[in-house]
PDB file with one MODEL, atoms N, CA, C and O in Angstrom:
MODEL        1
ATOM      1  N   UNK A   1     -32.413 -37.499 104.904  1.00  0.00           N
ATOM      2  CA  UNK A   1     -33.153 -37.892 103.706  1.00  0.00           C
ATOM      3  C   UNK A   1     -32.240 -38.772 102.871  1.00  0.00           C
ATOM      4  O   UNK A   1     -31.097 -38.416 102.585  1.00  0.00           O
ATOM      5  N   UNK A   2     -32.762 -39.921 102.487  1.00  0.00           N
ATOM      6  CA  UNK A   2     -31.984 -40.870 101.706  1.00  0.00           C
ATOM      7  C   UNK A   2     -32.028 -40.568 100.219  1.00  0.00           C
ATOM      8  O   UNK A   2     -32.762 -39.692  99.762  1.00  0.00           O
ATOM      9  N   UNK A   3     -31.229 -41.312  99.481  1.00  0.00           N
ATOM     10  CA  UNK A   3     -31.117 -41.096  98.040  1.00  0.00           C
ATOM     11  C   UNK A   3     -32.451 -41.286  97.328  1.00  0.00           C
ATOM     12  O   UNK A   3     -32.792 -40.517  96.429  1.00  0.00           O
ATOM     13  N   UNK A   4     -33.194 -42.289  97.721  1.00  0.00           N
ATOM     14  CA  UNK A   4     -34.474 -42.557  97.057  1.00  0.00           C
ATOM     15  C   UNK A   4     -35.458 -41.411  97.283  1.00  0.00           C
ATOM     16  O   UNK A   4     -36.169 -41.006  96.364  1.00  0.00           O
ATOM     17  N   UNK A   5     -35.494 -40.897  98.501  1.00  0.00           N
ATOM     18  CA  UNK A   5     -36.396 -39.787  98.799  1.00  0.00           C
ATOM     19  C   UNK A   5     -36.014 -38.533  98.011  1.00  0.00           C
ATOM     20  O   UNK A   5     -36.875 -37.809  97.512  1.00  0.00           O
ATOM     21  N   UNK A   6     -34.708 -38.295  97.913  1.00  0.00           N
ATOM     22  CA  UNK A   6     -34.232 -37.128  97.155  1.00  0.00           C
ATOM     23  C   UNK A   6     -34.591 -37.282  95.680  1.00  0.00           C
ATOM     24  O   UNK A   6     -35.060 -36.332  95.053  1.00  0.00           O
ATOM     25  N   UNK A   7     -34.375 -38.468  95.128  1.00  0.00           N
ATOM     26  CA  UNK A   7     -34.725 -38.704  93.721  1.00  0.00           C
ATOM     27  C   UNK A   7     -36.206 -38.447  93.478  1.00  0.00           C
ATOM     28  O   UNK A   7     -36.585 -37.788  92.510  1.00  0.00           O
ATOM     29  N   UNK A   8     -37.025 -38.971  94.360  1.00  0.00           N
ATOM     30  CA  UNK A   8     -38.473 -38.783  94.217  1.00  0.00           C
ATOM     31  C   UNK A   8     -38.833 -37.309  94.290  1.00  0.00           C
ATOM     32  O   UNK A   8     -39.624 -36.814  93.488  1.00  0.00           O
ATOM     33  N   UNK A   9     -38.250 -36.612  95.255  1.00  0.00           N
ATOM     34  CA  UNK A   9     -38.520 -35.183  95.396  1.00  0.00           C
ATOM     35  C   UNK A   9     -38.063 -34.409  94.160  1.00  0.00           C
ATOM     36  O   UNK A   9     -38.778 -33.537  93.666  1.00  0.00           O
ATOM     37  N   UNK A  10     -36.887 -34.728  93.673  1.00  0.00           N
ATOM     38  CA  UNK A  10     -36.372 -34.057  92.479  1.00  0.00           C
ATOM     39  C   UNK A  10     -37.259 -34.315  91.270  1.00  0.00           C
ATOM     40  O   UNK A  10     -37.545 -33.401  90.496  1.00  0.00           O
ATOM     41  N   UNK A  11     -37.692 -35.560  91.109  1.00  0.00           N
ATOM     42  CA  UNK A  11     -38.565 -35.881  89.986  1.00  0.00           C
ATOM     43  C   UNK A  11     -39.851 -35.067  90.050  1.00  0.00           C
ATOM     44  O   UNK A  11     -40.315 -34.547  89.035  1.00  0.00           O
ATOM     45  N   UNK A  12     -40.417 -34.959  91.230  1.00  0.00           N
ATOM     46  CA  UNK A  12     -41.648 -34.180  91.385  1.00  0.00           C
ATOM     47  C   UNK A  12     -41.407 -32.704  91.094  1.00  0.00           C
ATOM     48  O   UNK A  12     -42.210 -32.049  90.429  1.00  0.00           O
ATOM     49  N   UNK A  13     -40.293 -32.193  91.601  1.00  0.00           N
ATOM     50  CA  UNK A  13     -39.987 -30.777  91.384  1.00  0.00           C
ATOM     51  C   UNK A  13     -39.752 -30.501  89.903  1.00  0.00           C
ATOM     52  O   UNK A  13     -40.217 -29.497  89.364  1.00  0.00           O
ATOM     53  N   UNK A  14     -39.025 -31.403  89.256  1.00  0.00           N
ATOM     54  CA  UNK A  14     -38.725 -31.219  87.831  1.00  0.00           C
ATOM     55  C   UNK A  14     -40.002 -31.301  87.006  1.00  0.00           C
ATOM     56  O   UNK A  14     -40.173 -30.539  86.054  1.00  0.00           O
ATOM     57  N   UNK A  15     -40.893 -32.211  87.358  1.00  0.00           N
ATOM     58  CA  UNK A  15     -42.159 -32.342  86.630  1.00  0.00           C
ATOM     59  C   UNK A  15     -42.988 -31.055  86.678  1.00  0.00           C
ATOM     60  O   UNK A  15     -43.705 -30.740  85.729  1.00  0.00           O
ATOM     61  N   UNK A  16     -42.889 -30.326  87.768  1.00  0.00           N
ATOM     62  CA  UNK A  16     -43.683 -29.104  87.921  1.00  0.00           C
ATOM     63  C   UNK A  16     -42.938 -27.836  87.514  1.00  0.00           C
ATOM     64  O   UNK A  16     -43.523 -26.753  87.485  1.00  0.00           O
ATOM     65  N   UNK A  17     -41.657 -27.965  87.202  1.00  0.00           N
ATOM     66  CA  UNK A  17     -40.859 -26.786  86.837  1.00  0.00           C
ATOM     67  C   UNK A  17     -41.218 -26.327  85.433  1.00  0.00           C
ATOM     68  O   UNK A  17     -41.259 -27.131  84.502  1.00  0.00           O
ATOM     69  N   UNK A  18     -41.477 -25.043  85.284  1.00  0.00           N
ATOM     70  CA  UNK A  18     -41.823 -24.494  83.974  1.00  0.00           C
ATOM     71  C   UNK A  18     -40.733 -23.581  83.428  1.00  0.00           C
ATOM     72  O   UNK A  18     -40.771 -23.214  82.253  1.00  0.00           O
ATOM     73  N   UNK A  19     -39.778 -23.214  84.247  1.00  0.00           N
ATOM     74  CA  UNK A  19     -38.707 -22.316  83.826  1.00  0.00           C
ATOM     75  C   UNK A  19     -37.663 -23.118  83.048  1.00  0.00           C
ATOM     76  O   UNK A  19     -36.972 -23.969  83.610  1.00  0.00           O
ATOM     77  N   UNK A  20     -37.560 -22.839  81.770  1.00  0.00           N
ATOM     78  CA  UNK A  20     -36.641 -23.580  80.902  1.00  0.00           C
ATOM     79  C   UNK A  20     -35.197 -23.446  81.361  1.00  0.00           C
ATOM     80  O   UNK A  20     -34.434 -24.408  81.268  1.00  0.00           O
ATOM     81  N   UNK A  21     -34.807 -22.285  81.849  1.00  0.00           N
ATOM     82  CA  UNK A  21     -33.417 -22.101  82.281  1.00  0.00           C
ATOM     83  C   UNK A  21     -33.084 -22.983  83.480  1.00  0.00           C
ATOM     84  O   UNK A  21     -31.960 -23.471  83.597  1.00  0.00           O
ATOM     85  N   UNK A  22     -34.039 -23.187  84.358  1.00  0.00           N
ATOM     86  CA  UNK A  22     -33.832 -24.071  85.510  1.00  0.00           C
ATOM     87  C   UNK A  22     -33.647 -25.501  85.022  1.00  0.00           C
ATOM     88  O   UNK A  22     -32.738 -26.203  85.465  1.00  0.00           O
ATOM     89  N   UNK A  23     -34.502 -25.925  84.118  1.00  0.00           N
ATOM     90  CA  UNK A  23     -34.397 -27.288  83.586  1.00  0.00           C
ATOM     91  C   UNK A  23     -33.084 -27.486  82.840  1.00  0.00           C
ATOM     92  O   UNK A  23     -32.459 -28.541  82.953  1.00  0.00           O
ATOM     93  N   UNK A  24     -32.665 -26.488  82.086  1.00  0.00           N
ATOM     94  CA  UNK A  24     -31.397 -26.590  81.368  1.00  0.00           C
ATOM     95  C   UNK A  24     -30.222 -26.645  82.339  1.00  0.00           C
ATOM     96  O   UNK A  24     -29.258 -27.375  82.107  1.00  0.00           O
ATOM     97  N   UNK A  25     -30.298 -25.881  83.418  1.00  0.00           N
ATOM     98  CA  UNK A  25     -29.222 -25.892  84.408  1.00  0.00           C
ATOM     99  C   UNK A  25     -29.107 -27.258  85.066  1.00  0.00           C
ATOM    100  O   UNK A  25     -28.004 -27.770  85.256  1.00  0.00           O
ATOM    101  N   UNK A  26     -30.232 -27.840  85.409  1.00  0.00           N
ATOM    102  CA  UNK A  26     -30.221 -29.173  86.008  1.00  0.00           C
ATOM    103  C   UNK A  26     -29.658 -30.184  85.020  1.00  0.00           C
ATOM    104  O   UNK A  26     -28.841 -31.031  85.383  1.00  0.00           O
ATOM    105  N   UNK A  27     -30.089 -30.092  83.796  1.00  0.00           N
ATOM    106  CA  UNK A  27     -29.604 -31.007  82.758  1.00  0.00           C
ATOM    107  C   UNK A  27     -28.093 -30.873  82.576  1.00  0.00           C
ATOM    108  O   UNK A  27     -27.385 -31.874  82.469  1.00  0.00           O
ATOM    109  N   UNK A  28     -27.612 -29.651  82.543  1.00  0.00           N
ATOM    110  CA  UNK A  28     -26.184 -29.405  82.385  1.00  0.00           C
ATOM    111  C   UNK A  28     -25.398 -30.012  83.541  1.00  0.00           C
ATOM    112  O   UNK A  28     -24.368 -30.654  83.338  1.00  0.00           O
ATOM    113  N   UNK A  29     -25.888 -29.804  84.734  1.00  0.00           N
ATOM    114  CA  UNK A  29     -25.211 -30.369  85.903  1.00  0.00           C
ATOM    115  C   UNK A  29     -25.105 -31.877  85.772  1.00  0.00           C
ATOM    116  O   UNK A  29     -24.046 -32.456  86.012  1.00  0.00           O
ATOM    117  N   UNK A  30     -26.200 -32.509  85.393  1.00  0.00           N
ATOM    118  CA  UNK A  30     -26.216 -33.968  85.331  1.00  0.00           C
ATOM    119  C   UNK A  30     -25.434 -34.528  84.148  1.00  0.00           C
ATOM    120  O   UNK A  30     -24.839 -35.600  84.260  1.00  0.00           O
ATOM    121  N   UNK A  31     -25.423 -33.831  83.029  1.00  0.00           N
ATOM    122  CA  UNK A  31     -24.735 -34.336  81.843  1.00  0.00           C
ATOM    123  C   UNK A  31     -23.238 -34.066  81.841  1.00  0.00           C
ATOM    124  O   UNK A  31     -22.451 -34.929  81.452  1.00  0.00           O
ATOM    125  N   UNK A  32     -22.844 -32.883  82.272  1.00  0.00           N
ATOM    126  CA  UNK A  32     -21.456 -32.473  82.101  1.00  0.00           C
ATOM    127  C   UNK A  32     -20.533 -32.875  83.232  1.00  0.00           C
ATOM    128  O   UNK A  32     -19.313 -32.811  83.080  1.00  0.00           O
ATOM    129  N   UNK A  33     -21.060 -33.272  84.319  1.00  0.00           N
ATOM    130  CA  UNK A  33     -20.186 -33.596  85.435  1.00  0.00           C
ATOM    131  C   UNK A  33     -19.833 -35.061  85.426  1.00  0.00           C
ATOM    132  O   UNK A  33     -20.668 -35.922  85.153  1.00  0.00           O
ATOM    133  N   UNK A  34     -18.613 -35.319  85.720  1.00  0.00           N
ATOM    134  CA  UNK A  34     -18.162 -36.688  85.889  1.00  0.00           C
ATOM    135  C   UNK A  34     -18.065 -36.980  87.375  1.00  0.00           C
ATOM    136  O   UNK A  34     -17.254 -37.798  87.810  1.00  0.00           O
ATOM    137  N   UNK A  35     -18.894 -36.309  88.142  1.00  0.00           N
ATOM    138  CA  UNK A  35     -18.828 -36.405  89.584  1.00  0.00           C
ATOM    139  C   UNK A  35     -19.525 -37.662  90.084  1.00  0.00           C
ATOM    140  O   UNK A  35     -20.323 -38.280  89.379  1.00  0.00           O
ATOM    141  N   UNK A  36     -19.206 -38.014  91.299  1.00  0.00           N
ATOM    142  CA  UNK A  36     -19.860 -39.187  91.868  1.00  0.00           C
ATOM    143  C   UNK A  36     -21.332 -38.891  92.113  1.00  0.00           C
ATOM    144  O   UNK A  36     -21.714 -37.728  92.244  1.00  0.00           O
ATOM    145  N   UNK A  37     -22.155 -39.913  92.175  1.00  0.00           N
ATOM    146  CA  UNK A  37     -23.613 -39.726  92.298  1.00  0.00           C
ATOM    147  C   UNK A  37     -24.042 -38.938  93.533  1.00  0.00           C
ATOM    148  O   UNK A  37     -25.010 -38.181  93.471  1.00  0.00           O
ATOM    149  N   UNK A  38     -23.349 -39.101  94.636  1.00  0.00           N
ATOM    150  CA  UNK A  38     -23.727 -38.378  95.852  1.00  0.00           C
ATOM    151  C   UNK A  38     -23.531 -36.879  95.649  1.00  0.00           C
ATOM    152  O   UNK A  38     -24.389 -36.082  96.027  1.00  0.00           O
ATOM    153  N   UNK A  39     -22.417 -36.499  95.060  1.00  0.00           N
ATOM    154  CA  UNK A  39     -22.157 -35.080  94.816  1.00  0.00           C
ATOM    155  C   UNK A  39     -23.146 -34.517  93.805  1.00  0.00           C
ATOM    156  O   UNK A  39     -23.601 -33.383  93.952  1.00  0.00           O
ATOM    157  N   UNK A  40     -23.483 -35.294  92.781  1.00  0.00           N
ATOM    158  CA  UNK A  40     -24.483 -34.851  91.808  1.00  0.00           C
ATOM    159  C   UNK A  40     -25.812 -34.565  92.493  1.00  0.00           C
ATOM    160  O   UNK A  40     -26.459 -33.557  92.210  1.00  0.00           O
ATOM    161  N   UNK A  41     -26.217 -35.454  93.392  1.00  0.00           N
ATOM    162  CA  UNK A  41     -27.484 -35.259  94.102  1.00  0.00           C
ATOM    163  C   UNK A  41     -27.440 -34.007  94.959  1.00  0.00           C
ATOM    164  O   UNK A  41     -28.405 -33.244  95.002  1.00  0.00           O
ATOM    165  N   UNK A  42     -26.322 -33.794  95.641  1.00  0.00           N
ATOM    166  CA  UNK A  42     -26.190 -32.608  96.485  1.00  0.00           C
ATOM    167  C   UNK A  42     -26.260 -31.331  95.645  1.00  0.00           C
ATOM    168  O   UNK A  42     -26.946 -30.379  96.015  1.00  0.00           O
ATOM    169  N   UNK A  43     -25.557 -31.314  94.523  1.00  0.00           N
ATOM    170  CA  UNK A  43     -25.559 -30.125  93.663  1.00  0.00           C
ATOM    171  C   UNK A  43     -26.935 -29.864  93.073  1.00  0.00           C
ATOM    172  O   UNK A  43     -27.381 -28.719  93.006  1.00  0.00           O
ATOM    173  N   UNK A  44     -27.599 -30.916  92.651  1.00  0.00           N
ATOM    174  CA  UNK A  44     -28.934 -30.762  92.085  1.00  0.00           C
ATOM    175  C   UNK A  44     -29.910 -30.257  93.137  1.00  0.00           C
ATOM    176  O   UNK A  44     -30.703 -29.355  92.867  1.00  0.00           O
ATOM    177  N   UNK A  45     -29.859 -30.824  94.315  1.00  0.00           N
ATOM    178  CA  UNK A  45     -30.750 -30.394  95.394  1.00  0.00           C
ATOM    179  C   UNK A  45     -30.476 -28.944  95.759  1.00  0.00           C
ATOM    180  O   UNK A  45     -31.408 -28.177  96.001  1.00  0.00           O
ATOM    181  N   UNK A  46     -29.215 -28.566  95.800  1.00  0.00           N
ATOM    182  CA  UNK A  46     -28.851 -27.184  96.120  1.00  0.00           C
ATOM    183  C   UNK A  46     -29.373 -26.224  95.056  1.00  0.00           C
ATOM    184  O   UNK A  46     -29.874 -25.147  95.379  1.00  0.00           O
ATOM    185  N   UNK A  47     -29.257 -26.613  93.793  1.00  0.00           N
ATOM    186  CA  UNK A  47     -29.758 -25.769  92.710  1.00  0.00           C
ATOM    187  C   UNK A  47     -31.272 -25.591  92.805  1.00  0.00           C
ATOM    188  O   UNK A  47     -31.787 -24.489  92.611  1.00  0.00           O
ATOM    189  N   UNK A  48     -31.965 -26.655  93.096  1.00  0.00           N
ATOM    190  CA  UNK A  48     -33.422 -26.582  93.220  1.00  0.00           C
ATOM    191  C   UNK A  48     -33.842 -25.743  94.415  1.00  0.00           C
ATOM    192  O   UNK A  48     -34.803 -24.979  94.331  1.00  0.00           O
ATOM    193  N   UNK A  49     -33.121 -25.881  95.539  1.00  0.00           N
ATOM    194  CA  UNK A  49     -33.435 -25.053  96.705  1.00  0.00           C
ATOM    195  C   UNK A  49     -33.184 -23.583  96.394  1.00  0.00           C
ATOM    196  O   UNK A  49     -33.941 -22.715  96.828  1.00  0.00           O
ATOM    197  N   UNK A  50     -32.126 -23.305  95.645  1.00  0.00           N
ATOM    198  CA  UNK A  50     -31.824 -21.928  95.263  1.00  0.00           C
ATOM    199  C   UNK A  50     -32.944 -21.338  94.419  1.00  0.00           C
ATOM    200  O   UNK A  50     -33.340 -20.189  94.615  1.00  0.00           O
ATOM    201  N   UNK A  51     -33.443 -22.115  93.494  1.00  0.00           N
ATOM    202  CA  UNK A  51     -34.550 -21.639  92.664  1.00  0.00           C
ATOM    203  C   UNK A  51     -35.789 -21.378  93.513  1.00  0.00           C
ATOM    204  O   UNK A  51     -36.508 -20.406  93.279  1.00  0.00           O
ATOM    205  N   UNK A  52     -36.043 -22.235  94.491  1.00  0.00           N
ATOM    206  CA  UNK A  52     -37.172 -22.015  95.396  1.00  0.00           C
ATOM    207  C   UNK A  52     -36.985 -20.727  96.190  1.00  0.00           C
ATOM    208  O   UNK A  52     -37.936 -19.971  96.386  1.00  0.00           O
ATOM    209  N   UNK A  53     -35.752 -20.476  96.650  1.00  0.00           N
ATOM    210  CA  UNK A  53     -35.467 -19.243  97.388  1.00  0.00           C
ATOM    211  C   UNK A  53     -35.728 -18.020  96.521  1.00  0.00           C
ATOM    212  O   UNK A  53     -36.312 -17.038  96.981  1.00  0.00           O
ATOM    213  N   UNK A  54     -35.297 -18.082  95.274  1.00  0.00           N
ATOM    214  CA  UNK A  54     -35.506 -16.948  94.365  1.00  0.00           C
ATOM    215  C   UNK A  54     -36.995 -16.710  94.160  1.00  0.00           C
ATOM    216  O   UNK A  54     -37.460 -15.573  94.229  1.00  0.00           O
ATOM    217  N   UNK A  55     -37.734 -17.769  93.911  1.00  0.00           N
ATOM    218  CA  UNK A  55     -39.173 -17.631  93.696  1.00  0.00           C
ATOM    219  C   UNK A  55     -39.880 -17.092  94.929  1.00  0.00           C
ATOM    220  O   UNK A  55     -40.875 -16.377  94.811  1.00  0.00           O
ATOM    221  N   UNK A  56     -39.372 -17.433  96.117  1.00  0.00           N
ATOM    222  CA  UNK A  56     -39.994 -16.997  97.373  1.00  0.00           C
ATOM    223  C   UNK A  56     -39.505 -15.614  97.795  1.00  0.00           C
ATOM    224  O   UNK A  56     -39.944 -15.084  98.816  1.00  0.00           O
ATOM    225  N   UNK A  57     -38.598 -15.029  97.014  1.00  0.00           N
ATOM    226  CA  UNK A  57     -38.108 -13.694  97.340  1.00  0.00           C
ATOM    227  C   UNK A  57     -37.006 -13.670  98.382  1.00  0.00           C
ATOM    228  O   UNK A  57     -36.670 -12.608  98.908  1.00  0.00           O
ATOM    229  N   UNK A  58     -36.442 -14.826  98.684  1.00  0.00           N
ATOM    230  CA  UNK A  58     -35.357 -14.885  99.666  1.00  0.00           C
ATOM    231  C   UNK A  58     -34.034 -14.653  98.939  1.00  0.00           C
ATOM    232  O   UNK A  58     -33.257 -15.579  98.708  1.00  0.00           O
ATOM    233  N   UNK A  59     -33.805 -13.393  98.588  1.00  0.00           N
ATOM    234  CA  UNK A  59     -32.614 -13.008  97.832  1.00  0.00           C
ATOM    235  C   UNK A  59     -31.976 -11.778  98.491  1.00  0.00           C
ATOM    236  O   UNK A  59     -32.604 -11.099  99.303  1.00  0.00           O
ATOM    237  N   UNK A  60     -30.728 -11.509  98.131  1.00  0.00           N
ATOM    238  CA  UNK A  60     -30.017 -10.340  98.617  1.00  0.00           C
ATOM    239  C   UNK A  60     -29.960  -9.294  97.512  1.00  0.00           C
ATOM    240  O   UNK A  60     -29.872  -9.624  96.329  1.00  0.00           O
ATOM    241  N   UNK A  61     -30.011  -8.038  97.914  1.00  0.00           N
ATOM    242  CA  UNK A  61     -29.819  -6.954  96.948  1.00  0.00           C
ATOM    243  C   UNK A  61     -28.331  -6.870  96.615  1.00  0.00           C
ATOM    244  O   UNK A  61     -27.502  -7.481  97.290  1.00  0.00           O
ATOM    245  N   UNK A  62     -28.005  -6.127  95.597  1.00  0.00           N
ATOM    246  CA  UNK A  62     -26.611  -5.948  95.208  1.00  0.00           C
ATOM    247  C   UNK A  62     -25.813  -5.363  96.366  1.00  0.00           C
ATOM    248  O   UNK A  62     -24.689  -5.787  96.633  1.00  0.00           O
ATOM    249  N   UNK A  63     -26.397  -4.392  97.045  1.00  0.00           N
ATOM    250  CA  UNK A  63     -25.717  -3.754  98.164  1.00  0.00           C
ATOM    251  C   UNK A  63     -25.461  -4.740  99.307  1.00  0.00           C
ATOM    252  O   UNK A  63     -24.401  -4.716  99.932  1.00  0.00           O
ATOM    253  N   UNK A  64     -26.444  -5.606  99.572  1.00  0.00           N
ATOM    254  CA  UNK A  64     -26.279  -6.605 100.631  1.00  0.00           C
ATOM    255  C   UNK A  64     -25.175  -7.600 100.276  1.00  0.00           C
ATOM    256  O   UNK A  64     -24.414  -8.025 101.144  1.00  0.00           O
ATOM    257  N   UNK A  65     -25.093  -7.966  99.012  1.00  0.00           N
ATOM    258  CA  UNK A  65     -24.039  -8.885  98.580  1.00  0.00           C
ATOM    259  C   UNK A  65     -22.675  -8.237  98.770  1.00  0.00           C
ATOM    260  O   UNK A  65     -21.744  -8.879  99.256  1.00  0.00           O
ATOM    261  N   UNK A  66     -22.555  -6.976  98.393  1.00  0.00           N
ATOM    262  CA  UNK A  66     -21.300  -6.257  98.552  1.00  0.00           C
ATOM    263  C   UNK A  66     -20.909  -6.206 100.022  1.00  0.00           C
ATOM    264  O   UNK A  66     -19.754  -6.452 100.368  1.00  0.00           O
ATOM    265  N   UNK A  67     -21.865  -5.888 100.887  1.00  0.00           N
ATOM    266  CA  UNK A  67     -21.578  -5.833 102.324  1.00  0.00           C
ATOM    267  C   UNK A  67     -21.131  -7.189 102.847  1.00  0.00           C
ATOM    268  O   UNK A  67     -20.177  -7.276 103.620  1.00  0.00           O
ATOM    269  N   UNK A  68     -21.803  -8.230 102.435  1.00  0.00           N
ATOM    270  CA  UNK A  68     -21.486  -9.578 102.931  1.00  0.00           C
ATOM    271  C   UNK A  68     -20.125 -10.059 102.438  1.00  0.00           C
ATOM    272  O   UNK A  68     -19.432 -10.786 103.149  1.00  0.00           O
ATOM    273  N   UNK A  69     -19.740  -9.662 101.238  1.00  0.00           N
ATOM    274  CA  UNK A  69     -18.464 -10.148 100.690  1.00  0.00           C
ATOM    275  C   UNK A  69     -17.275  -9.291 101.116  1.00  0.00           C
ATOM    276  O   UNK A  69     -16.127  -9.704 100.952  1.00  0.00           O
ATOM    277  N   UNK A  70     -17.532  -8.123 101.652  1.00  0.00           N
ATOM    278  CA  UNK A  70     -16.443  -7.244 102.083  1.00  0.00           C
ATOM    279  C   UNK A  70     -16.127  -7.375 103.559  1.00  0.00           C
ATOM    280  O   UNK A  70     -15.434  -6.523 104.116  1.00  0.00           O
ATOM    281  N   UNK A  71     -16.611  -8.407 104.199  1.00  0.00           N
ATOM    282  CA  UNK A  71     -16.341  -8.590 105.641  1.00  0.00           C
ATOM    283  C   UNK A  71     -14.924  -9.015 105.867  1.00  0.00           C
ATOM    284  O   UNK A  71     -14.515  -9.216 107.010  1.00  0.00           O
TER     285      UNK A  71
ENDMDL
END
């Protein structure tokens, strides 16, 4: 997926996002980082995918996190 496609997808996702904390997180990432544009796009896309995972219930319980981090 190229930069233009990612931008378009992000714009659509942001337009439909109603969770203020998600929008603030995206804004913070874009405003506070002095990172290169490619890294900004990757971080933003990752944040949006994470929010989709949470909404879809694809999350770990506290116990699962403990097990995964104690390997």
